[in-house]
PDB file of N, CA, C and O in Angstrom:
ATOM      1  N   LEU A   1      25.265  34.677   3.374  1.00  0.00           N
ATOM      2  CA  LEU A   1      26.439  34.597   4.225  1.00  0.00           C
ATOM      3  C   LEU A   1      27.197  35.919   4.272  1.00  0.00           C
ATOM      4  O   LEU A   1      28.340  35.967   4.725  1.00  0.00           O
ATOM      5  N   THR A   2      26.571  36.971   3.815  1.00  0.00           N
ATOM      6  CA  THR A   2      27.201  38.283   3.829  1.00  0.00           C
ATOM      7  C   THR A   2      26.698  39.081   5.027  1.00  0.00           C
ATOM      8  O   THR A   2      25.494  39.120   5.284  1.00  0.00           O
ATOM      9  N   THR A   3      27.587  39.701   5.743  1.00  0.00           N
ATOM     10  CA  THR A   3      27.187  40.554   6.853  1.00  0.00           C
ATOM     11  C   THR A   3      26.502  41.814   6.320  1.00  0.00           C
ATOM     12  O   THR A   3      26.839  42.303   5.242  1.00  0.00           O
ATOM     13  N   PHE A   4      25.561  42.323   7.064  1.00  0.00           N
ATOM     14  CA  PHE A   4      24.783  43.470   6.595  1.00  0.00           C
ATOM     15  C   PHE A   4      25.607  44.746   6.474  1.00  0.00           C
ATOM     16  O   PHE A   4      25.112  45.739   5.943  1.00  0.00           O
ATOM     17  N   SER A   5      26.842  44.748   6.947  1.00  0.00           N
ATOM     18  CA  SER A   5      27.672  45.953   6.844  1.00  0.00           C
ATOM     19  C   SER A   5      28.329  46.099   5.469  1.00  0.00           C
ATOM     20  O   SER A   5      28.940  47.131   5.194  1.00  0.00           O
ATOM     21  N   PHE A   6      28.218  45.102   4.611  1.00  0.00           N
ATOM     22  CA  PHE A   6      28.776  45.186   3.263  1.00  0.00           C
ATOM     23  C   PHE A   6      27.706  45.623   2.268  1.00  0.00           C
ATOM     24  O   PHE A   6      26.530  45.289   2.414  1.00  0.00           O
ATOM     25  N   ASP A   7      28.130  46.368   1.263  1.00  0.00           N
ATOM     26  CA  ASP A   7      27.190  46.916   0.289  1.00  0.00           C
ATOM     27  C   ASP A   7      26.422  45.845  -0.478  1.00  0.00           C
ATOM     28  O   ASP A   7      25.265  46.063  -0.835  1.00  0.00           O
ATOM     29  N   ILE A   8      27.033  44.706  -0.736  1.00  0.00           N
ATOM     30  CA  ILE A   8      26.384  43.646  -1.508  1.00  0.00           C
ATOM     31  C   ILE A   8      25.172  43.066  -0.757  1.00  0.00           C
ATOM     32  O   ILE A   8      24.299  42.448  -1.368  1.00  0.00           O
ATOM     33  N   PHE A   9      25.125  43.267   0.551  1.00  0.00           N
ATOM     34  CA  PHE A   9      24.009  42.753   1.346  1.00  0.00           C
ATOM     35  C   PHE A   9      22.672  43.283   0.828  1.00  0.00           C
ATOM     36  O   PHE A   9      21.691  42.542   0.768  1.00  0.00           O
ATOM     37  N   GLY A  10      22.631  44.574   0.450  1.00  0.00           N
ATOM     38  CA  GLY A  10      21.392  45.143  -0.080  1.00  0.00           C
ATOM     39  C   GLY A  10      20.917  44.399  -1.308  1.00  0.00           C
ATOM     40  O   GLY A  10      19.733  44.086  -1.433  1.00  0.00           O
ATOM     41  N   LEU A  11      21.831  44.116  -2.211  1.00  0.00           N
ATOM     42  CA  LEU A  11      21.498  43.362  -3.426  1.00  0.00           C
ATOM     43  C   LEU A  11      21.039  41.954  -3.067  1.00  0.00           C
ATOM     44  O   LEU A  11      20.079  41.442  -3.642  1.00  0.00           O
ATOM     45  N   GLU A  12      21.720  41.339  -2.128  1.00  0.00           N
ATOM     46  CA  GLU A  12      21.405  39.955  -1.760  1.00  0.00           C
ATOM     47  C   GLU A  12      20.076  39.814  -1.023  1.00  0.00           C
ATOM     48  O   GLU A  12      19.467  38.744  -1.053  1.00  0.00           O
ATOM     49  N   ILE A  13      19.627  40.854  -0.377  1.00  0.00           N
ATOM     50  CA  ILE A  13      18.371  40.747   0.355  1.00  0.00           C
ATOM     51  C   ILE A  13      17.181  41.253  -0.460  1.00  0.00           C
ATOM     52  O   ILE A  13      16.111  40.646  -0.432  1.00  0.00           O
ATOM     53  N   TYR A  14      17.357  42.354  -1.181  1.00  0.00           N
ATOM     54  CA  TYR A  14      16.206  42.961  -1.860  1.00  0.00           C
ATOM     55  C   TYR A  14      15.888  42.329  -3.213  1.00  0.00           C
ATOM     56  O   TYR A  14      14.711  42.194  -3.548  1.00  0.00           O
ATOM     57  N   VAL A  15      16.869  41.945  -3.988  1.00  0.00           N
ATOM     58  CA  VAL A  15      16.583  41.359  -5.306  1.00  0.00           C
ATOM     59  C   VAL A  15      15.781  40.065  -5.178  1.00  0.00           C
ATOM     60  O   VAL A  15      14.778  39.912  -5.874  1.00  0.00           O
ATOM     61  N   PRO A  16      16.180  39.131  -4.320  1.00  0.00           N
ATOM     62  CA  PRO A  16      15.348  37.920  -4.196  1.00  0.00           C
ATOM     63  C   PRO A  16      13.918  38.233  -3.757  1.00  0.00           C
ATOM     64  O   PRO A  16      12.964  37.645  -4.267  1.00  0.00           O
ATOM     65  N   LEU A  17      13.778  39.147  -2.823  1.00  0.00           N
ATOM     66  CA  LEU A  17      12.433  39.497  -2.364  1.00  0.00           C
ATOM     67  C   LEU A  17      11.606  40.159  -3.457  1.00  0.00           C
ATOM     68  O   LEU A  17      10.396  39.950  -3.540  1.00  0.00           O
ATOM     69  N   MET A  18      12.266  40.965  -4.304  1.00  0.00           N
ATOM     70  CA  MET A  18      11.557  41.643  -5.396  1.00  0.00           C
ATOM     71  C   MET A  18      11.037  40.668  -6.451  1.00  0.00           C
ATOM     72  O   MET A  18      10.076  40.981  -7.153  1.00  0.00           O
ATOM     73  N   VAL A  19      11.650  39.504  -6.572  1.00  0.00           N
ATOM     74  CA  VAL A  19      11.209  38.531  -7.570  1.00  0.00           C
ATOM     75  C   VAL A  19      10.440  37.369  -6.933  1.00  0.00           C
ATOM     76  O   VAL A  19      10.190  36.356  -7.586  1.00  0.00           O
ATOM     77  N   GLY A  20      10.070  37.518  -5.667  1.00  0.00           N
ATOM     78  CA  GLY A  20       9.226  36.527  -5.015  1.00  0.00           C
ATOM     79  C   GLY A  20       9.958  35.360  -4.386  1.00  0.00           C
ATOM     80  O   GLY A  20       9.329  34.376  -3.997  1.00  0.00           O
ATOM     81  N   ALA A  21      11.263  35.447  -4.279  1.00  0.00           N
ATOM     82  CA  ALA A  21      12.030  34.370  -3.649  1.00  0.00           C
ATOM     83  C   ALA A  21      12.045  34.557  -2.136  1.00  0.00           C
ATOM     84  O   ALA A  21      11.694  35.618  -1.618  1.00  0.00           O
ATOM     85  N   CYS A  22      12.450  33.526  -1.459  1.00  0.00           N
ATOM     86  CA  CYS A  22      12.638  33.586  -0.012  1.00  0.00           C
ATOM     87  C   CYS A  22      14.119  33.783   0.270  1.00  0.00           C
ATOM     88  O   CYS A  22      14.970  33.399  -0.532  1.00  0.00           O
ATOM     89  N   ILE A  23      14.418  34.377   1.403  1.00  0.00           N
ATOM     90  CA  ILE A  23      15.814  34.500   1.821  1.00  0.00           C
ATOM     91  C   ILE A  23      15.982  33.804   3.165  1.00  0.00           C
ATOM     92  O   ILE A  23      15.032  33.683   3.939  1.00  0.00           O
ATOM     93  N   VAL A  24      17.182  33.356   3.427  1.00  0.00           N
ATOM     94  CA  VAL A  24      17.503  32.712   4.695  1.00  0.00           C
ATOM     95  C   VAL A  24      18.589  33.547   5.355  1.00  0.00           C
ATOM     96  O   VAL A  24      19.666  33.737   4.791  1.00  0.00           O
ATOM     97  N   LEU A  25      18.301  34.041   6.547  1.00  0.00           N
ATOM     98  CA  LEU A  25      19.269  34.807   7.320  1.00  0.00           C
ATOM     99  C   LEU A  25      19.804  33.939   8.447  1.00  0.00           C
ATOM    100  O   LEU A  25      19.078  33.121   9.013  1.00  0.00           O
ATOM    101  N   THR A  26      21.066  34.120   8.767  1.00  0.00           N
ATOM    102  CA  THR A  26      21.672  33.358   9.846  1.00  0.00           C
ATOM    103  C   THR A  26      22.651  34.238  10.593  1.00  0.00           C
ATOM    104  O   THR A  26      22.973  35.337  10.143  1.00  0.00           O
ATOM    105  N   GLY A  27      23.117  33.771  11.707  1.00  0.00           N
ATOM    106  CA  GLY A  27      24.073  34.519  12.509  1.00  0.00           C
ATOM    107  C   GLY A  27      25.514  34.144  12.189  1.00  0.00           C
ATOM    108  O   GLY A  27      25.785  33.218  11.424  1.00  0.00           O
ATOM    109  N   GLN A  28      26.416  34.883  12.793  1.00  0.00           N
ATOM    110  CA  GLN A  28      27.845  34.699  12.546  1.00  0.00           C
ATOM    111  C   GLN A  28      28.325  33.310  12.959  1.00  0.00           C
ATOM    112  O   GLN A  28      29.166  32.721  12.280  1.00  0.00           O
ATOM    113  N   GLN A  29      27.800  32.783  14.061  1.00  0.00           N
ATOM    114  CA  GLN A  29      28.243  31.463  14.521  1.00  0.00           C
ATOM    115  C   GLN A  29      27.986  30.388  13.472  1.00  0.00           C
ATOM    116  O   GLN A  29      28.843  29.536  13.238  1.00  0.00           O
ATOM    117  N   ILE A  30      26.833  30.416  12.848  1.00  0.00           N
ATOM    118  CA  ILE A  30      26.525  29.435  11.808  1.00  0.00           C
ATOM    119  C   ILE A  30      27.340  29.731  10.558  1.00  0.00           C
ATOM    120  O   ILE A  30      27.884  28.811   9.947  1.00  0.00           O
ATOM    121  N   ALA A  31      27.434  30.993  10.169  1.00  0.00           N
ATOM    122  CA  ALA A  31      28.121  31.366   8.931  1.00  0.00           C
ATOM    123  C   ALA A  31      29.603  30.976   8.942  1.00  0.00           C
ATOM    124  O   ALA A  31      30.196  30.818   7.875  1.00  0.00           O
ATOM    125  N   GLN A  32      30.199  30.823  10.090  1.00  0.00           N
ATOM    126  CA  GLN A  32      31.609  30.470  10.175  1.00  0.00           C
ATOM    127  C   GLN A  32      31.844  28.979  10.418  1.00  0.00           C
ATOM    128  O   GLN A  32      32.987  28.540  10.543  1.00  0.00           O
ATOM    129  N   ASP A  33      30.776  28.215  10.482  1.00  0.00           N
ATOM    130  CA  ASP A  33      30.867  26.772  10.733  1.00  0.00           C
ATOM    131  C   ASP A  33      30.385  26.024   9.489  1.00  0.00           C
ATOM    132  O   ASP A  33      29.186  26.011   9.210  1.00  0.00           O
ATOM    133  N   PRO A  34      31.304  25.398   8.733  1.00  0.00           N
ATOM    134  CA  PRO A  34      30.879  24.748   7.486  1.00  0.00           C
ATOM    135  C   PRO A  34      29.819  23.669   7.697  1.00  0.00           C
ATOM    136  O   PRO A  34      28.928  23.525   6.860  1.00  0.00           O
ATOM    137  N   TYR A  35      29.889  22.910   8.787  1.00  0.00           N
ATOM    138  CA  TYR A  35      28.866  21.890   9.047  1.00  0.00           C
ATOM    139  C   TYR A  35      27.498  22.547   9.233  1.00  0.00           C
ATOM    140  O   TYR A  35      26.495  22.074   8.700  1.00  0.00           O
ATOM    141  N   ALA A  36      27.471  23.643   9.997  1.00  0.00           N
ATOM    142  CA  ALA A  36      26.212  24.337  10.259  1.00  0.00           C
ATOM    143  C   ALA A  36      25.656  24.970   8.987  1.00  0.00           C
ATOM    144  O   ALA A  36      24.448  24.925   8.752  1.00  0.00           O
ATOM    145  N   VAL A  37      26.522  25.558   8.165  1.00  0.00           N
ATOM    146  CA  VAL A  37      26.070  26.164   6.909  1.00  0.00           C
ATOM    147  C   VAL A  37      25.483  25.103   5.991  1.00  0.00           C
ATOM    148  O   VAL A  37      24.405  25.289   5.429  1.00  0.00           O
ATOM    149  N   LEU A  38      26.183  24.005   5.842  1.00  0.00           N
ATOM    150  CA  LEU A  38      25.700  22.936   4.961  1.00  0.00           C
ATOM    151  C   LEU A  38      24.401  22.324   5.485  1.00  0.00           C
ATOM    152  O   LEU A  38      23.528  21.961   4.697  1.00  0.00           O
ATOM    153  N   ALA A  39      24.268  22.209   6.793  1.00  0.00           N
ATOM    154  CA  ALA A  39      23.021  21.707   7.384  1.00  0.00           C
ATOM    155  C   ALA A  39      21.880  22.688   7.134  1.00  0.00           C
ATOM    156  O   ALA A  39      20.759  22.272   6.843  1.00  0.00           O
ATOM    157  N   LEU A  40      22.153  23.970   7.244  1.00  0.00           N
ATOM    158  CA  LEU A  40      21.139  24.990   6.988  1.00  0.00           C
ATOM    159  C   LEU A  40      20.710  24.982   5.526  1.00  0.00           C
ATOM    160  O   LEU A  40      19.524  25.110   5.221  1.00  0.00           O
ATOM    161  N   ILE A  41      21.674  24.830   4.625  1.00  0.00           N
ATOM    162  CA  ILE A  41      21.365  24.757   3.191  1.00  0.00           C
ATOM    163  C   ILE A  41      20.423  23.591   2.917  1.00  0.00           C
ATOM    164  O   ILE A  41      19.455  23.728   2.169  1.00  0.00           O
ATOM    165  N   ALA A  42      20.711  22.447   3.523  1.00  0.00           N
ATOM    166  CA  ALA A  42      19.854  21.269   3.330  1.00  0.00           C
ATOM    167  C   ALA A  42      18.481  21.475   3.966  1.00  0.00           C
ATOM    168  O   ALA A  42      17.460  21.187   3.341  1.00  0.00           O
ATOM    169  N   ALA A  43      18.450  21.965   5.190  1.00  0.00           N
ATOM    170  CA  ALA A  43      17.187  22.126   5.909  1.00  0.00           C
ATOM    171  C   ALA A  43      16.263  23.134   5.237  1.00  0.00           C
ATOM    172  O   ALA A  43      15.048  22.938   5.194  1.00  0.00           O
ATOM    173  N   GLU A  44      16.832  24.199   4.719  1.00  0.00           N
ATOM    174  CA  GLU A  44      16.025  25.260   4.107  1.00  0.00           C
ATOM    175  C   GLU A  44      15.900  25.114   2.592  1.00  0.00           C
ATOM    176  O   GLU A  44      15.268  25.943   1.937  1.00  0.00           O
ATOM    177  N   GLN A  45      16.499  24.064   2.035  1.00  0.00           N
ATOM    178  CA  GLN A  45      16.477  23.799   0.593  1.00  0.00           C
ATOM    179  C   GLN A  45      16.956  25.017  -0.201  1.00  0.00           C
ATOM    180  O   GLN A  45      16.325  25.440  -1.169  1.00  0.00           O
ATOM    181  N   VAL A  46      18.083  25.562   0.236  1.00  0.00           N
ATOM    182  CA  VAL A  46      18.674  26.720  -0.426  1.00  0.00           C
ATOM    183  C   VAL A  46      19.120  26.316  -1.825  1.00  0.00           C
ATOM    184  O   VAL A  46      19.768  25.283  -1.993  1.00  0.00           O
ATOM    185  N   ASN A  47      18.779  27.119  -2.831  1.00  0.00           N
ATOM    186  CA  ASN A  47      19.193  26.776  -4.193  1.00  0.00           C
ATOM    187  C   ASN A  47      20.064  27.851  -4.848  1.00  0.00           C
ATOM    188  O   ASN A  47      20.521  27.669  -5.977  1.00  0.00           O
ATOM    189  N   VAL A  48      20.298  28.965  -4.154  1.00  0.00           N
ATOM    190  CA  VAL A  48      21.231  29.995  -4.616  1.00  0.00           C
ATOM    191  C   VAL A  48      22.002  30.480  -3.397  1.00  0.00           C
ATOM    192  O   VAL A  48      21.411  30.789  -2.362  1.00  0.00           O
ATOM    193  N   LEU A  49      23.308  30.545  -3.521  1.00  0.00           N
ATOM    194  CA  LEU A  49      24.136  30.984  -2.398  1.00  0.00           C
ATOM    195  C   LEU A  49      25.257  31.862  -2.919  1.00  0.00           C
ATOM    196  O   LEU A  49      25.986  31.478  -3.833  1.00  0.00           O
ATOM    197  N   GLN A  50      25.392  33.056  -2.327  1.00  0.00           N
ATOM    198  CA  GLN A  50      26.478  33.970  -2.659  1.00  0.00           C
ATOM    199  C   GLN A  50      27.443  33.978  -1.492  1.00  0.00           C
ATOM    200  O   GLN A  50      27.039  34.150  -0.342  1.00  0.00           O
ATOM    201  N   ALA A  51      28.716  33.793  -1.790  1.00  0.00           N
ATOM    202  CA  ALA A  51      29.732  33.788  -0.732  1.00  0.00           C
ATOM    203  C   ALA A  51      31.072  34.213  -1.321  1.00  0.00           C
ATOM    204  O   ALA A  51      31.251  34.262  -2.538  1.00  0.00           O
ATOM    205  N   THR A  52      31.994  34.515  -0.439  1.00  0.00           N
ATOM    206  CA  THR A  52      33.348  34.869  -0.867  1.00  0.00           C
ATOM    207  C   THR A  52      34.099  33.594  -1.263  1.00  0.00           C
ATOM    208  O   THR A  52      33.713  32.498  -0.854  1.00  0.00           O
ATOM    209  N   PRO A  53      35.162  33.728  -2.052  1.00  0.00           N
ATOM    210  CA  PRO A  53      35.962  32.553  -2.405  1.00  0.00           C
ATOM    211  C   PRO A  53      36.472  31.795  -1.175  1.00  0.00           C
ATOM    212  O   PRO A  53      36.510  30.565  -1.187  1.00  0.00           O
ATOM    213  N   SER A  54      36.859  32.504  -0.129  1.00  0.00           N
ATOM    214  CA  SER A  54      37.351  31.800   1.063  1.00  0.00           C
ATOM    215  C   SER A  54      36.228  31.015   1.743  1.00  0.00           C
ATOM    216  O   SER A  54      36.475  29.936   2.282  1.00  0.00           O
ATOM    217  N   THR A  55      35.020  31.530   1.727  1.00  0.00           N
ATOM    218  CA  THR A  55      33.884  30.785   2.289  1.00  0.00           C
ATOM    219  C   THR A  55      33.567  29.576   1.422  1.00  0.00           C
ATOM    220  O   THR A  55      33.291  28.495   1.942  1.00  0.00           O
ATOM    221  N   TRP A  56      33.606  29.752   0.098  1.00  0.00           N
ATOM    222  CA  TRP A  56      33.382  28.606  -0.793  1.00  0.00           C
ATOM    223  C   TRP A  56      34.422  27.532  -0.546  1.00  0.00           C
ATOM    224  O   TRP A  56      34.086  26.347  -0.527  1.00  0.00           O
ATOM    225  N   ARG A  57      35.688  27.917  -0.355  1.00  0.00           N
ATOM    226  CA  ARG A  57      36.746  26.932  -0.085  1.00  0.00           C
ATOM    227  C   ARG A  57      36.431  26.195   1.200  1.00  0.00           C
ATOM    228  O   ARG A  57      36.571  24.974   1.265  1.00  0.00           O
ATOM    229  N   MET A  58      36.004  26.929   2.234  1.00  0.00           N
ATOM    230  CA  MET A  58      35.649  26.313   3.515  1.00  0.00           C
ATOM    231  C   MET A  58      34.536  25.276   3.317  1.00  0.00           C
ATOM    232  O   MET A  58      34.593  24.185   3.885  1.00  0.00           O
ATOM    233  N   LEU A  59      33.531  25.619   2.516  1.00  0.00           N
ATOM    234  CA  LEU A  59      32.415  24.705   2.289  1.00  0.00           C
ATOM    235  C   LEU A  59      32.814  23.519   1.421  1.00  0.00           C
ATOM    236  O   LEU A  59      32.462  22.378   1.722  1.00  0.00           O
ATOM    237  N   LEU A  60      33.541  23.784   0.356  1.00  0.00           N
ATOM    238  CA  LEU A  60      33.895  22.718  -0.585  1.00  0.00           C
ATOM    239  C   LEU A  60      34.907  21.739  -0.012  1.00  0.00           C
ATOM    240  O   LEU A  60      34.977  20.593  -0.456  1.00  0.00           O
ATOM    241  N   ASP A  61      35.693  22.173   0.969  1.00  0.00           N
ATOM    242  CA  ASP A  61      36.657  21.284   1.624  1.00  0.00           C
ATOM    243  C   ASP A  61      36.001  20.392   2.664  1.00  0.00           C
ATOM    244  O   ASP A  61      36.667  19.525   3.230  1.00  0.00           O
ATOM    245  N   ASN A  62      34.735  20.576   2.928  1.00  0.00           N
ATOM    246  CA  ASN A  62      34.010  19.800   3.924  1.00  0.00           C
ATOM    247  C   ASN A  62      33.508  18.497   3.307  1.00  0.00           C
ATOM    248  O   ASN A  62      33.125  18.455   2.137  1.00  0.00           O
ATOM    249  N   GLU A  63      33.516  17.450   4.100  1.00  0.00           N
ATOM    250  CA  GLU A  63      33.077  16.146   3.579  1.00  0.00           C
ATOM    251  C   GLU A  63      31.600  16.097   3.215  1.00  0.00           C
ATOM    252  O   GLU A  63      31.167  15.181   2.515  1.00  0.00           O
ATOM    253  N   HIS A  64      30.828  17.059   3.675  1.00  0.00           N
ATOM    254  CA  HIS A  64      29.397  17.108   3.356  1.00  0.00           C
ATOM    255  C   HIS A  64      29.089  18.078   2.217  1.00  0.00           C
ATOM    256  O   HIS A  64      27.938  18.473   2.037  1.00  0.00           O
ATOM    257  N   ALA A  65      30.094  18.458   1.459  1.00  0.00           N
ATOM    258  CA  ALA A  65      29.931  19.435   0.381  1.00  0.00           C
ATOM    259  C   ALA A  65      28.992  18.952  -0.717  1.00  0.00           C
ATOM    260  O   ALA A  65      28.500  19.771  -1.493  1.00  0.00           O
ATOM    261  N   GLN A  66      28.725  17.649  -0.807  1.00  0.00           N
ATOM    262  CA  GLN A  66      27.800  17.156  -1.826  1.00  0.00           C
ATOM    263  C   GLN A  66      26.411  17.755  -1.640  1.00  0.00           C
ATOM    264  O   GLN A  66      25.591  17.707  -2.557  1.00  0.00           O
ATOM    265  N   GLY A  67      26.138  18.316  -0.470  1.00  0.00           N
ATOM    266  CA  GLY A  67      24.870  18.992  -0.223  1.00  0.00           C
ATOM    267  C   GLY A  67      24.708  20.266  -1.044  1.00  0.00           C
ATOM    268  O   GLY A  67      23.620  20.839  -1.102  1.00  0.00           O
ATOM    269  N   LEU A  68      25.793  20.708  -1.679  1.00  0.00           N
ATOM    270  CA  LEU A  68      25.744  21.901  -2.526  1.00  0.00           C
ATOM    271  C   LEU A  68      25.324  21.584  -3.956  1.00  0.00           C
ATOM    272  O   LEU A  68      25.111  22.502  -4.749  1.00  0.00           O
ATOM    273  N   ARG A  69      25.200  20.308  -4.301  1.00  0.00           N
ATOM    274  CA  ARG A  69      24.785  19.951  -5.659  1.00  0.00           C
ATOM    275  C   ARG A  69      23.415  20.541  -5.938  1.00  0.00           C
ATOM    276  O   ARG A  69      22.500  20.455  -5.119  1.00  0.00           O
ATOM    277  N   GLY A  70      23.299  21.131  -7.093  1.00  0.00           N
ATOM    278  CA  GLY A  70      22.038  21.749  -7.473  1.00  0.00           C
ATOM    279  C   GLY A  70      21.899  23.178  -6.975  1.00  0.00           C
ATOM    280  O   GLY A  70      20.928  23.859  -7.304  1.00  0.00           O
ATOM    281  N   CYS A  71      22.848  23.631  -6.196  1.00  0.00           N
ATOM    282  CA  CYS A  71      22.822  24.998  -5.674  1.00  0.00           C
ATOM    283  C   CYS A  71      23.594  25.904  -6.627  1.00  0.00           C
ATOM    284  O   CYS A  71      24.735  25.612  -6.986  1.00  0.00           O
ATOM    285  N   LYS A  72      22.971  26.992  -7.029  1.00  0.00           N
ATOM    286  CA  LYS A  72      23.666  27.967  -7.876  1.00  0.00           C
ATOM    287  C   LYS A  72      24.623  28.746  -7.001  1.00  0.00           C
ATOM    288  O   LYS A  72      24.241  29.311  -5.977  1.00  0.00           O
ATOM    289  N   CYS A  73      25.860  28.765  -7.420  1.00  0.00           N
ATOM    290  CA  CYS A  73      26.921  29.360  -6.614  1.00  0.00           C
ATOM    291  C   CYS A  73      27.329  30.707  -7.183  1.00  0.00           C
ATOM    292  O   CYS A  73      27.793  30.793  -8.319  1.00  0.00           O
ATOM    293  N   LEU A  74      27.158  31.747  -6.399  1.00  0.00           N
ATOM    294  CA  LEU A  74      27.593  33.081  -6.768  1.00  0.00           C
ATOM    295  C   LEU A  74      28.795  33.430  -5.907  1.00  0.00           C
ATOM    296  O   LEU A  74      28.845  33.087  -4.726  1.00  0.00           O
ATOM    297  N   CYS A  75      29.751  34.105  -6.497  1.00  0.00           N
ATOM    298  CA  CYS A  75      31.003  34.345  -5.797  1.00  0.00           C
ATOM    299  C   CYS A  75      31.438  35.786  -5.974  1.00  0.00           C
ATOM    300  O   CYS A  75      31.352  36.330  -7.075  1.00  0.00           O
ATOM    301  N   GLY A  76      31.901  36.407  -4.908  1.00  0.00           N
ATOM    302  CA  GLY A  76      32.397  37.776  -4.996  1.00  0.00           C
ATOM    303  C   GLY A  76      32.964  38.234  -3.671  1.00  0.00           C
ATOM    304  O   GLY A  76      32.969  37.489  -2.691  1.00  0.00           O
ATOM    305  N   GLY A  77      33.438  39.462  -3.649  1.00  0.00           N
ATOM    306  CA  GLY A  77      33.920  40.047  -2.409  1.00  0.00           C
ATOM    307  C   GLY A  77      35.412  40.007  -2.208  1.00  0.00           C
ATOM    308  O   GLY A  77      35.943  40.743  -1.376  1.00  0.00           O
ATOM    309  N   GLU A  78      36.104  39.161  -2.953  1.00  0.00           N
ATOM    310  CA  GLU A  78      37.553  39.067  -2.879  1.00  0.00           C
ATOM    311  C   GLU A  78      38.058  38.368  -4.133  1.00  0.00           C
ATOM    312  O   GLU A  78      37.268  37.828  -4.908  1.00  0.00           O
ATOM    313  N   ALA A  79      39.355  38.377  -4.331  1.00  0.00           N
ATOM    314  CA  ALA A  79      39.941  37.752  -5.512  1.00  0.00           C
ATOM    315  C   ALA A  79      39.635  36.255  -5.534  1.00  0.00           C
ATOM    316  O   ALA A  79      39.668  35.589  -4.499  1.00  0.00           O
ATOM    317  N   LEU A  80      39.341  35.745  -6.707  1.00  0.00           N
ATOM    318  CA  LEU A  80      39.041  34.324  -6.894  1.00  0.00           C
ATOM    319  C   LEU A  80      40.316  33.602  -7.324  1.00  0.00           C
ATOM    320  O   LEU A  80      40.832  33.862  -8.411  1.00  0.00           O
ATOM    321  N   PRO A  81      40.839  32.684  -6.473  1.00  0.00           N
ATOM    322  CA  PRO A  81      42.035  31.935  -6.843  1.00  0.00           C
ATOM    323  C   PRO A  81      41.759  31.006  -8.020  1.00  0.00           C
ATOM    324  O   PRO A  81      40.622  30.581  -8.227  1.00  0.00           O
ATOM    325  N   ARG A  82      42.784  30.695  -8.778  1.00  0.00           N
ATOM    326  CA  ARG A  82      42.625  29.806  -9.934  1.00  0.00           C
ATOM    327  C   ARG A  82      42.057  28.441  -9.563  1.00  0.00           C
ATOM    328  O   ARG A  82      41.191  27.924 -10.269  1.00  0.00           O
ATOM    329  N   GLU A  83      42.530  27.851  -8.469  1.00  0.00           N
ATOM    330  CA  GLU A  83      42.042  26.519  -8.095  1.00  0.00           C
ATOM    331  C   GLU A  83      40.605  26.557  -7.692  1.00  0.00           C
ATOM    332  O   GLU A  83      40.033  25.523  -7.347  1.00  0.00           O
TER     333      GLU A  83
END
């Protein structure tokens, strides 16, 4: 869910490929729609996801957030609120 203009994108794309994992790329329209992101996670059986705290809040506030169970959650890019 990171745009390629951020430095972390290199880490997010090359490290998984270097260890034999698959990556899932999507466009901005899907990345900003929590229903679409959660549907993509389910369809592609995503098991690791890196996102900003605000994106995690968007996903976790969605009624379909149970689709994130079993997904390793990585967080960065901005300050992490206590809640």
